[in-house]
Backbone as a printed PyTorch tensor [residue, N CA C, xyz], in Angstrom:
tensor([[[-11.0260, -12.9760,  11.4030],
         [-11.7970, -11.7290,  10.8470],
         [-13.4300, -12.3970,  11.4300]],

        [[-13.8100, -11.3230,  11.7600],
         [-15.3180, -11.7650,  12.2190],
         [-16.7990, -11.7910,  12.0340]],

        [[-16.8470, -11.0010,  10.1820],
         [-17.0480, -10.9720,   9.6270],
         [-16.8460, -11.5680,   8.4080]],

        [[-16.5390, -13.0210,   9.0040],
         [-16.4760, -14.5950,   7.0190],
         [-16.7600, -14.1690,   6.4740]],

        [[-18.1790, -13.9880,   5.7120],
         [-18.7290, -13.2760,   4.8730],
         [-18.5390, -12.0760,   4.0480]],

        [[-17.6960, -11.3810,   4.8570],
         [-17.1810, -10.0030,   3.6230],
         [-15.2300, -10.2060,   3.9450]],

        [[-14.9880, -12.3860,   3.9810],
         [-13.3520, -12.1660,   3.8090],
         [-13.4450, -12.6900,   1.5860]],

        [[-12.1380, -12.0970,   1.8340],
         [-12.3510, -11.9640,   0.0790],
         [-10.9890, -12.6350,   0.3370]],

        [[-11.4350, -14.1010,  -0.0180],
         [ -9.3230, -14.9760,  -0.5310],
         [ -8.9710, -15.2720,  -1.7260]],

        [[-10.2460, -14.7870,  -2.7580],
         [ -9.6760, -15.4440,  -3.4040],
         [ -8.4100, -13.9650,  -3.9740]],

        [[ -6.9740, -14.8270,  -4.5560],
         [ -5.6720, -13.4690,  -4.9230],
         [ -6.4870, -12.4790,  -5.9780]],

        [[ -6.8400, -13.4580,  -6.8910],
         [ -7.5660, -12.2140,  -7.9530],
         [ -7.9850, -11.0190,  -8.0430]],

        [[ -9.0620, -11.6410,  -6.5240],
         [ -9.6180, -10.5950,  -6.0990],
         [ -9.5020,  -9.6220,  -5.2890]],

        [[ -8.2540,  -9.9910,  -4.4950],
         [ -7.1900,  -9.0650,  -3.7740],
         [ -5.9730,  -8.0900,  -4.5290]],

        [[ -5.9390,  -8.4880,  -5.5280],
         [ -5.0410,  -8.1050,  -6.7190],
         [ -6.0540,  -6.4960,  -6.8160]],

        [[ -7.3010,  -7.0580,  -7.8550],
         [ -8.1650,  -5.6210,  -8.1540],
         [ -8.2380,  -4.6650,  -6.8760]],

        [[ -8.6830,  -5.0610,  -5.5640],
         [ -8.9190,  -3.8670,  -4.5330],
         [ -7.9270,  -3.6000,  -4.7270]],

        [[ -6.5530,  -4.1620,  -4.8800],
         [ -5.0690,  -3.3160,  -4.7660],
         [ -4.8480,  -2.3990,  -5.3820]],

        [[ -5.2080,  -2.9760,  -6.9020],
         [ -5.7280,  -1.5350,  -8.3910],
         [ -6.5260,  -0.2200,  -8.2830]],

        [[ -7.3040,  -0.7160,  -7.5190],
         [ -8.2250,  -0.0260,  -7.4210],
         [ -7.8970,   1.0200,  -6.6450]],

        [[ -6.8120,   1.1410,  -5.2830],
         [ -7.1280,   1.7790,  -4.0630],
         [ -5.2970,   2.9440,  -5.4550]],

        [[ -5.6360,   3.9950,  -4.6220],
         [ -4.7840,   5.1100,  -4.7820],
         [ -3.6040,   5.1480,  -3.4970]],

        [[ -4.1120,   4.9870,  -2.4170],
         [ -3.3070,   5.5670,  -1.3450],
         [ -3.1280,   4.3720,  -0.7620]],

        [[ -1.8340,   4.3640,   0.3540],
         [ -1.5660,   2.8670,   1.4960],
         [ -0.9260,   3.7720,   2.4670]],

        [[ -1.6750,   3.1820,   3.0930],
         [ -0.9760,   3.5000,   4.3340],
         [ -0.5890,   2.9120,   5.4840]],

        [[  0.6790,   3.0660,   5.4180],
         [  1.5120,   2.0730,   6.3580],
         [  2.1010,   2.3960,   7.4780]],

        [[  2.1510,   1.2210,   9.5040],
         [  1.8660,   1.3750,  10.2400],
         [  3.3800,   1.1110,  10.7870]],

        [[  4.0840,   2.0180,  11.0230],
         [  5.1410,   2.2200,  12.1160],
         [  5.5240,   1.1280,  13.2870]],

        [[  6.4950,   1.3090,  13.9680],
         [  6.3410,   1.4270,  15.4990],
         [  7.1230,   2.4010,  16.2940]],

        [[  6.1880,   3.2300,  16.9700],
         [  7.4850,   4.0980,  18.2230],
         [  6.8920,   4.5310,  18.8090]],

        [[  6.9950,   3.4670,  19.4830],
         [  7.3600,   3.8250,  21.5470],
         [  6.2080,   2.9570,  21.3570]],

        [[  5.1620,   3.8770,  22.0050],
         [  4.3330,   3.2690,  22.6270],
         [  2.6840,   3.2430,  21.9520]],

        [[  3.1240,   4.6090,  20.9280],
         [  2.2790,   4.6740,  19.6550],
         [  2.7290,   3.8990,  18.4430]],

        [[  1.8900,   3.5980,  17.2570],
         [  1.7720,   3.0800,  16.2120],
         [  2.2390,   4.9660,  15.4830]],

        [[  2.3660,   4.7980,  14.1530],
         [  2.8690,   5.4960,  13.4070],
         [  2.8680,   5.4410,  12.4540]],

        [[  1.4380,   5.8770,  11.5480],
         [  0.4350,   5.4930,   9.8680],
         [  1.2040,   6.5470,   9.4530]],

        [[  1.6760,   6.4160,   8.4460],
         [  1.9310,   7.0860,   7.4960],
         [  0.7920,   7.1120,   5.9640]],

        [[  0.3830,   8.1500,   5.1090],
         [ -0.6320,   8.0620,   4.0810],
         [  0.8610,   7.9520,   2.4320]],

        [[  0.8500,   6.3460,   1.7110],
         [  1.5190,   7.3670,   0.5490],
         [  0.8190,   6.9890,  -0.6870]],

        [[  1.3910,   7.7290,  -1.8680],
         [  1.1540,   6.7250,  -2.8470],
         [  1.9120,   5.0430,  -3.0760]],

        [[  2.1180,   4.6160,  -4.2450],
         [  2.3570,   3.5960,  -5.0440],
         [  1.8710,   2.9790,  -5.0070]],

        [[  3.1030,   2.0160,  -5.5450],
         [  3.4250,   1.0320,  -7.4030],
         [  2.9380,  -0.1150,  -6.5630]],

        [[  2.9310,  -1.4570,  -7.5830],
         [  3.1140,  -2.2500,  -6.8800],
         [  3.9700,  -3.9230,  -8.2540]],

        [[  4.0880,  -4.7390,  -7.4250],
         [  4.1460,  -5.8860,  -8.7650],
         [  3.8330,  -6.9270,  -8.3140]],

        [[  4.1930,  -8.0640,  -8.7910],
         [  3.1960,  -9.0880,  -8.8000],
         [  4.3820, -10.4230,  -9.1880]],

        [[  5.1890, -11.3070,  -8.2740],
         [  5.3480, -11.9050,  -8.8950],
         [  4.7960, -13.9880,  -8.1320]],

        [[  4.4770, -13.9040,  -8.8120],
         [  3.5320, -15.5920,  -8.5430],
         [  3.0110, -15.1350,  -7.2710]],

        [[  2.5210, -15.3610,  -5.9430],
         [  1.5010, -15.0310,  -5.6860],
         [  2.1660, -14.3840,  -4.5100]],

        [[  3.5800, -13.6410,  -4.4440],
         [  4.2950, -12.8720,  -4.0380],
         [  4.0230, -10.9400,  -5.0360]],

        [[  3.1250,  -9.9510,  -3.3130],
         [  2.3710,  -8.9890,  -3.6640],
         [  4.0620,  -7.6160,  -3.2690]],

        [[  4.3650,  -7.1470,  -4.2320],
         [  5.9210,  -6.1010,  -3.3300],
         [  5.3820,  -4.7500,  -3.8880]],

        [[  4.7970,  -3.7000,  -2.5530],
         [  4.5930,  -2.9470,  -2.9470],
         [  5.9040,  -1.8740,  -3.0350]],

        [[  6.2420,  -0.6300,  -3.8040],
         [  6.7580,   0.0640,  -3.9740],
         [  6.6060,   1.7090,  -3.4080]],

        [[  7.4800,   2.0460,  -2.5980],
         [  7.4370,   3.5840,  -1.9490],
         [  8.5770,   3.9290,  -2.6230]],

        [[  8.5310,   5.3820,  -1.9550],
         [  9.5740,   6.8330,  -2.5150],
         [  9.3320,   8.2920,  -1.1000]],

        [[ 10.0460,   8.6970,  -0.9540],
         [ 10.3820,   9.5500,  -0.1220],
         [ 11.1470,   9.9780,   0.4120]],

        [[ 11.6180,  10.5180,   0.9950],
         [ 12.6720,  11.2420,   1.8790],
         [ 13.6320,  10.7620,   2.4150]],

        [[ 15.2160,  11.4090,   2.1990],
         [ 15.7060,  10.3960,   3.4450],
         [ 15.6130,  10.3920,   4.6580]],

        [[ 14.9300,  11.5060,   4.6870],
         [ 15.2950,  12.2830,   6.2230],
         [ 13.9390,  11.9250,   6.8360]],

        [[ 13.7280,  12.6830,   8.4010],
         [ 12.5680,  12.4870,   8.6440],
         [ 11.7330,  10.8680,   9.2880]],

        [[ 10.9230,  11.0890,  10.3630],
         [  9.9010,  10.1380,  10.9100],
         [ 10.2760,   8.6150,  10.5670]],

        [[ 10.1220,   8.8070,   8.9390],
         [  8.6480,   7.9460,   8.5700],
         [ 10.0740,   7.2940,   8.0980]],

        [[ 10.9630,   7.3150,   7.3870],
         [ 12.0680,   7.2160,   7.0030],
         [ 13.1600,   6.6060,   8.1420]],

        [[ 13.2390,   7.5930,   9.1560],
         [ 14.1010,   6.9070,  10.5720],
         [ 13.7040,   5.7410,  10.8780]],

        [[ 12.2690,   5.1080,  11.2760],
         [ 11.6330,   4.1840,  11.3740],
         [ 11.5320,   2.5880,  10.5130]],

        [[ 11.2880,   3.3800,   9.1490],
         [ 11.2300,   1.9550,   8.6960],
         [ 12.3480,   1.4120,   8.1900]],

        [[ 13.0600,   2.5640,   8.9830],
         [ 15.0540,   2.2120,   8.6180],
         [ 15.4450,   0.8080,  10.7740]],

        [[ 14.7020,   1.7350,  11.4330],
         [ 14.1080,   1.2750,  12.1850],
         [ 14.6300,  -0.2580,  12.6100]],

        [[ 13.4360,  -0.7010,  12.1930],
         [ 12.3390,  -1.3420,  12.8120],
         [ 12.1040,  -2.8930,  11.4720]],

        [[ 12.5480,  -2.2900,   9.7430],
         [ 12.8190,  -3.0790,   8.6780],
         [ 11.3250,  -3.6180,   8.5310]],

        [[  9.8510,  -3.0580,   9.7080],
         [  9.0900,  -4.5510,   8.5250],
         [  7.6810,  -3.2290,   9.6140]],

        [[  6.4620,  -2.8320,   8.8460],
         [  5.4970,  -2.2220,   8.8860],
         [  4.3830,  -3.0890,   8.5650]],

        [[  2.9820,  -2.7660,   9.2490],
         [  1.3860,  -3.5110,   9.1070],
         [  1.4440,  -2.1120,   8.1130]],

        [[  0.0300,  -2.2320,   7.0330],
         [ -0.4780,  -1.9520,   6.5650],
         [ -1.6900,  -1.6050,   5.5200]],

        [[ -2.5630,  -1.0520,   5.2010],
         [ -3.7840,  -0.4630,   4.9870],
         [ -4.5780,  -0.2190,   3.7400]],

        [[ -4.8120,  -0.2510,   3.1560],
         [ -5.4660,   0.4290,   1.5520],
         [ -7.5980,  -0.1460,   2.0970]],

        [[ -7.6860,   1.3870,   1.1520],
         [ -9.2440,   0.8910,   1.2060],
         [ -9.9300,   1.4950,  -0.0800]],

        [[-11.2230,   0.9970,  -0.4910],
         [-11.9860,   2.5890,  -1.0640],
         [-13.0600,   1.8270,  -0.5950]],

        [[-13.8130,   2.8710,   0.1390],
         [-14.9640,   3.2120,   0.9160],
         [-16.0310,   4.1170,  -0.7210]],

        [[-17.1640,   3.1450,  -0.1090],
         [-18.4230,   2.8540,  -1.8550],
         [-19.4600,   3.6180,  -1.3400]],

        [[-19.5150,   3.3250,  -0.5250],
         [-20.8990,   4.7320,   0.0460],
         [-21.2630,   4.6210,   1.2380]],

        [[-22.3520,   5.2840,   1.6720],
         [-22.8590,   4.5700,   3.2560],
         [-24.5470,   4.0360,   2.3620]],

        [[-24.7250,   2.6270,   3.3390],
         [-25.6900,   2.7080,   3.5450],
         [-27.4130,   2.3440,   4.7940]],

        [[-28.5730,   3.1640,   3.6400],
         [-29.9650,   3.3360,   5.1340],
         [-30.7320,   2.1090,   4.9350]],

        [[-30.5390,   1.0340,   5.6390],
         [-30.7580,  -0.1190,   4.9720],
         [-32.4690,   0.5600,   5.8470]],

        [[-33.3290,   0.1330,   5.0160],
         [-35.0700,   1.1500,   6.0070],
         [-36.1980,  -0.4760,   6.8980]],

        [[-35.7590,  -1.3710,   6.3120],
         [-36.2850,  -2.5770,   6.6580],
         [-35.7070,  -2.8560,   7.9270]],

        [[-34.3700,  -2.7960,   8.1900],
         [-34.3090,  -3.4600,   9.9520],
         [-33.5090,  -2.2540,  10.6190]],

        [[-33.8910,  -0.7900,   9.8410],
         [-32.9060,  -0.2150,  10.1830],
         [-31.6880,  -0.4070,  10.5180]],

        [[-30.9880,  -0.3550,   9.3170],
         [-29.3110,  -0.0420,   9.7940],
         [-28.8130,   0.3920,   9.1760]],

        [[-27.6480,   0.7240,   9.3830],
         [-27.3480,   1.7190,   8.7560],
         [-25.2780,   0.9420,   8.0400]],

        [[-24.6880,   0.9700,   7.0070],
         [-23.7450,   0.3230,   6.9740],
         [-22.7730,   1.2500,   5.9070]],

        [[-21.2870,   0.8860,   5.8460],
         [-21.0410,   1.0170,   4.9720],
         [-20.8590,   0.0800,   4.4250]],

        [[-20.7900,   0.2310,   2.6650],
         [-20.0520,  -0.1000,   1.4220],
         [-19.0280,   0.0680,   1.6460]],

        [[-17.9790,  -0.8580,   1.4380],
         [-16.4520,  -0.9510,   1.3800],
         [-15.2050,  -2.3740,   0.8980]],

        [[-14.2890,  -2.0950,   0.4140],
         [-13.1380,  -2.3590,  -0.6680],
         [-12.3020,  -1.9250,   0.7600]],

        [[-11.1920,  -3.5820,   0.9350],
         [-10.2400,  -2.5520,   2.1080],
         [ -9.5740,  -4.0790,   1.5070]],

        [[ -8.1190,  -4.2530,   2.2280],
         [ -6.7790,  -4.6120,   2.2490],
         [ -5.9970,  -4.3170,   3.5080]],

        [[ -6.0080,  -5.5980,   3.9520],
         [ -5.1730,  -4.8740,   4.9620],
         [ -3.4400,  -6.0650,   5.5270]],

        [[ -2.7290,  -5.8280,   5.8690],
         [ -1.6910,  -7.0350,   6.2840],
         [ -0.3230,  -6.1680,   6.7250]],

        [[  0.7820,  -7.0830,   6.7490],
         [  2.5610,  -6.6260,   6.7790],
         [  3.5250,  -7.3970,   6.1470]],

        [[  3.9040,  -6.9800,   6.0480],
         [  5.5260,  -6.1920,   4.9790],
         [  6.7300,  -6.1570,   6.2050]],

        [[  7.6850,  -6.9470,   5.5570],
         [  8.6180,  -7.2140,   5.6690],
         [  9.5160,  -5.0110,   4.7940]],

        [[  9.7690,  -4.5920,   5.0460],
         [ 11.4540,  -3.3380,   4.3880],
         [ 12.0990,  -3.4450,   4.2070]],

        [[ 12.5680,  -3.2750,   2.3660],
         [ 14.0950,  -3.0940,   2.0080],
         [ 14.0560,  -1.8510,   1.2240]],

        [[ 14.7620,  -1.5470,   1.5160],
         [ 15.6710,   0.3330,   1.1700],
         [ 17.1460,  -0.7920,  -0.3310]],

        [[ 16.3800,  -0.2400,  -1.0940],
         [ 16.6300,   0.1390,  -2.1280],
         [ 17.7840,   0.6150,  -2.8070]],

        [[ 19.0590,   0.6960,  -4.0380],
         [ 20.0100,   1.3490,  -3.9940],
         [ 20.8570,   0.5440,  -5.7220]],

        [[ 21.5230,   1.8620,  -6.1330],
         [ 22.1730,   1.4060,  -7.6260],
         [ 20.7630,   1.1950,  -8.7120]],

        [[ 21.3050,   0.7270,  -8.9610],
         [ 20.5460,   0.2730, -10.6960],
         [ 19.1890,  -0.0910, -10.1480]],

        [[ 18.6130,  -1.4140,  -8.6980],
         [ 18.0620,  -2.0030,  -8.3770],
         [ 16.5310,  -0.3630,  -7.9290]],

        [[ 17.6380,   0.4060,  -7.3880],
         [ 16.4700,   1.8170,  -6.8740],
         [ 15.9550,   2.9930,  -8.7480]],

        [[ 17.2940,   2.2470,  -9.8180],
         [ 16.9150,   3.0110, -10.9850],
         [ 15.3100,   2.7390, -11.0890]],

        [[ 16.1180,   1.3130, -11.1640],
         [ 14.4900,   0.5010, -11.9960],
         [ 13.5970,   0.8700, -11.5510]],

        [[ 13.5230,   0.4680,  -9.8820],
         [ 12.0920,   1.1340,  -9.1230],
         [ 11.5830,   2.3320,  -9.0660]],

        [[ 11.8770,   3.6210,  -9.2790],
         [ 11.2890,   4.3600,  -9.8560],
         [ 11.3230,   4.4590, -10.9990]],

        [[ 11.9140,   4.1860, -12.5480],
         [ 11.4140,   4.1440, -13.5740],
         [ 10.6790,   3.2850, -14.3710]],

        [[ 10.5040,   1.1570, -13.4270],
         [  9.9500,   0.8370, -14.4450],
         [  8.6150,   0.1700, -13.3230]],

        [[  8.3620,   0.9560, -12.3640],
         [  7.9580,   0.3590, -11.7950],
         [  6.1100,   1.1640, -10.7700]],

        [[  7.2310,   2.6250, -10.5570],
         [  6.3960,   3.5260,  -9.4870],
         [  6.3840,   5.0410, -10.8960]],

        [[  6.8780,   5.2980, -12.1420],
         [  6.5580,   5.9440, -12.1710],
         [  5.2950,   5.5700, -14.1900]],

        [[  5.7630,   4.4090, -14.1190],
         [  4.2080,   3.9310, -14.8940],
         [  3.4240,   3.0720, -14.2640]],

        [[  2.7990,   3.2940, -12.9480],
         [  1.9910,   3.5840, -12.1390],
         [  0.1910,   4.0640, -12.3110]],

        [[  1.2430,   5.4710, -12.8950],
         [ -0.5260,   5.9870, -13.5160],
         [ -0.0930,   7.0240, -15.0790]],

        [[ -0.8690,   7.1100, -15.5150],
         [ -0.4620,   7.4240, -17.2390],
         [  0.4010,   9.0730, -16.5340]],

        [[ -0.2130,   9.8360, -16.1380],
         [  0.3650,  10.6950, -15.7570],
         [  2.4000,  11.0470, -15.8940]],

        [[  2.5240,   9.9260, -15.3200],
         [  4.5700,  10.0740, -14.9320],
         [  4.7510,   8.6380, -15.6880]],

        [[  3.8370,   8.4920, -16.6300],
         [  4.0000,   7.0440, -17.0770],
         [  5.7780,   7.0780, -18.4440]],

        [[  5.2990,   8.7960, -18.4290],
         [  6.4150,   9.7360, -19.5000],
         [  7.5030,  10.4820, -20.0990]],

        [[  6.9330,  10.6550, -18.0350],
         [  7.3080,  11.4340, -18.2870],
         [  8.7590,  12.3510, -17.6290]],

        [[  9.2930,  12.7120, -17.9650],
         [ 11.3320,  12.6900, -18.0880],
         [ 11.0100,  14.1220, -16.3670]],

        [[ 11.3180,  13.2850, -15.3620],
         [ 12.0160,  13.5410, -14.5570],
         [ 13.2890,  14.3050, -13.9740]],

        [[ 13.7000,  14.5380, -13.1830],
         [ 15.0810,  15.4370, -13.0160],
         [ 15.6070,  14.0510, -12.2220]],

        [[ 16.7240,  13.3340, -12.3500],
         [ 16.5650,  11.9240, -11.7920],
         [ 18.4420,  12.5120, -11.0230]],

        [[ 18.1190,  13.6750, -10.6410],
         [ 19.5120,  14.1760,  -9.8840],
         [ 18.3820,  14.3050,  -7.8650]],

        [[ 17.4180,  14.0750,  -8.4030],
         [ 16.2490,  13.7720,  -7.0430],
         [ 16.4620,  12.2930,  -6.6270]],

        [[ 16.7290,  11.5630,  -7.4800],
         [ 17.5140,   9.7880,  -6.8930],
         [ 18.7780,  10.2040,  -6.1090]],

        [[ 19.3450,  11.2560,  -5.5850],
         [ 20.0730,  11.2600,  -4.5700],
         [ 19.5540,  11.3160,  -3.3090]],

        [[ 18.4290,  12.3870,  -2.9630],
         [ 18.1180,  12.3270,  -1.7690],
         [ 16.9150,  11.0750,  -1.9010]],

        [[ 16.7070,  10.4390,  -2.3590],
         [ 14.2840,  10.1010,  -2.7810],
         [ 15.6480,   8.7530,  -2.3060]],

        [[ 14.4860,   7.8280,  -1.1420],
         [ 14.2520,   6.8970,  -0.6560],
         [ 13.6500,   5.8030,  -1.1600]],

        [[ 13.9120,   4.5420,  -1.2710],
         [ 12.3380,   4.3440,  -2.3910],
         [ 13.0180,   2.5410,  -1.4110]],

        [[ 11.9610,   2.4910,  -0.9820],
         [ 11.6260,   1.0710,  -0.2790],
         [ 10.3400,  -0.4250,  -0.3770]],

        [[ 11.1680,  -1.4610,  -1.1210],
         [ 10.2080,  -2.9180,  -1.3660],
         [  9.7920,  -2.8230,   0.0720]],

        [[  8.2200,  -2.8250,  -0.2870],
         [  8.0010,  -3.7440,   1.0260],
         [  6.7050,  -5.0830,   0.6760]],

        [[  7.7700,  -6.3620,   0.8590],
         [  7.1280,  -7.3060,   0.7460],
         [  6.7350,  -7.6930,   1.5850]],

        [[  4.8960,  -8.5190,   1.2750],
         [  4.2650,  -9.2240,   1.9800],
         [  4.5770, -10.1060,   2.2330]],

        [[  4.4000, -10.0330,   3.5960],
         [  4.5160, -11.6630,   3.8650],
         [  2.5580, -11.6550,   4.9630]],

        [[  1.9710, -11.1700,   5.0110],
         [  0.7700, -11.4760,   5.7240],
         [  0.3570, -10.3800,   5.1040]],

        [[ -1.4450, -11.1490,   4.4020],
         [ -2.7510,  -9.9790,   4.0800],
         [ -3.6770,  -9.9200,   3.7210]],

        [[ -4.9920,  -9.6860,   3.8100],
         [ -5.9540, -10.2800,   4.2650],
         [ -7.0000,  -8.9310,   3.2840]],

        [[ -8.7920,  -9.0940,   3.4230],
         [ -9.0760,  -7.7900,   2.2730],
         [-10.8280,  -8.6860,   2.6300]],

        [[-11.4230,  -7.6840,   2.9520],
         [-12.5720,  -7.3270,   3.1340],
         [-14.4300,  -7.0170,   1.9610]],

        [[-14.1350,  -7.1820,   1.7460],
         [-15.1750,  -6.5390,   0.8880],
         [-17.0600,  -7.0130,   1.6140]],

        [[-17.5600,  -5.3230,   1.5310],
         [-18.8700,  -5.5300,   1.6140],
         [-19.3530,  -5.1010,   0.4740]],

        [[-20.3970,  -5.4850,  -0.6610],
         [-20.6010,  -4.8560,  -1.5880],
         [-22.1990,  -5.2470,  -1.7550]],

        [[-23.0050,  -6.2070,  -0.7780],
         [-24.7580,  -5.4190,  -1.4090],
         [-24.9010,  -5.9500,   0.1070]]])
C-alpha cells in the first residue's frame, strides 16, 4: 500500500467500515479480463475470520465463474466527499474502503437455509422479519466467501 498514512489496521475499525457498506463488489477470473459484480451481502465474524454471504441465481456468468475458480477478490467503499484544498491548490476524495481476497464455497441443505434465514435476511431491518417464499431456495445459490486477505484505507481528514 503506497499511502501507509491512510491504512486502517485495527480489525474492529475494518469491521466498522464493512458494516457501513451496502454493496460488495467481487472480481472473478474470466480469461483475459476480470469480471466484476456488485452484490448485496451479509457477513459474520468468527474470531478474526470474516465470512461474507451472498446469493443469486444458480445460472449465468457470475455463478459459472464462481464455480469454476472458487476464489475471488472483493472491494467495498464509502465515498464521503470531494474536497478542494485551497491553500495547497489540491483536490482529494474523502473515503473509507476495504479490499481483499476470499475463498468461495457454495452452501447446500440446512446450511444454505441457515445462511439465508440467520445471516442474509437479518442484515437489513426491512427483511429481518419478512416471510419470503421458501420455494425460491431451490433455484437460489448461496455462497460463503471466507476472507483470506484484507486491507483497508481511509482518507478522513
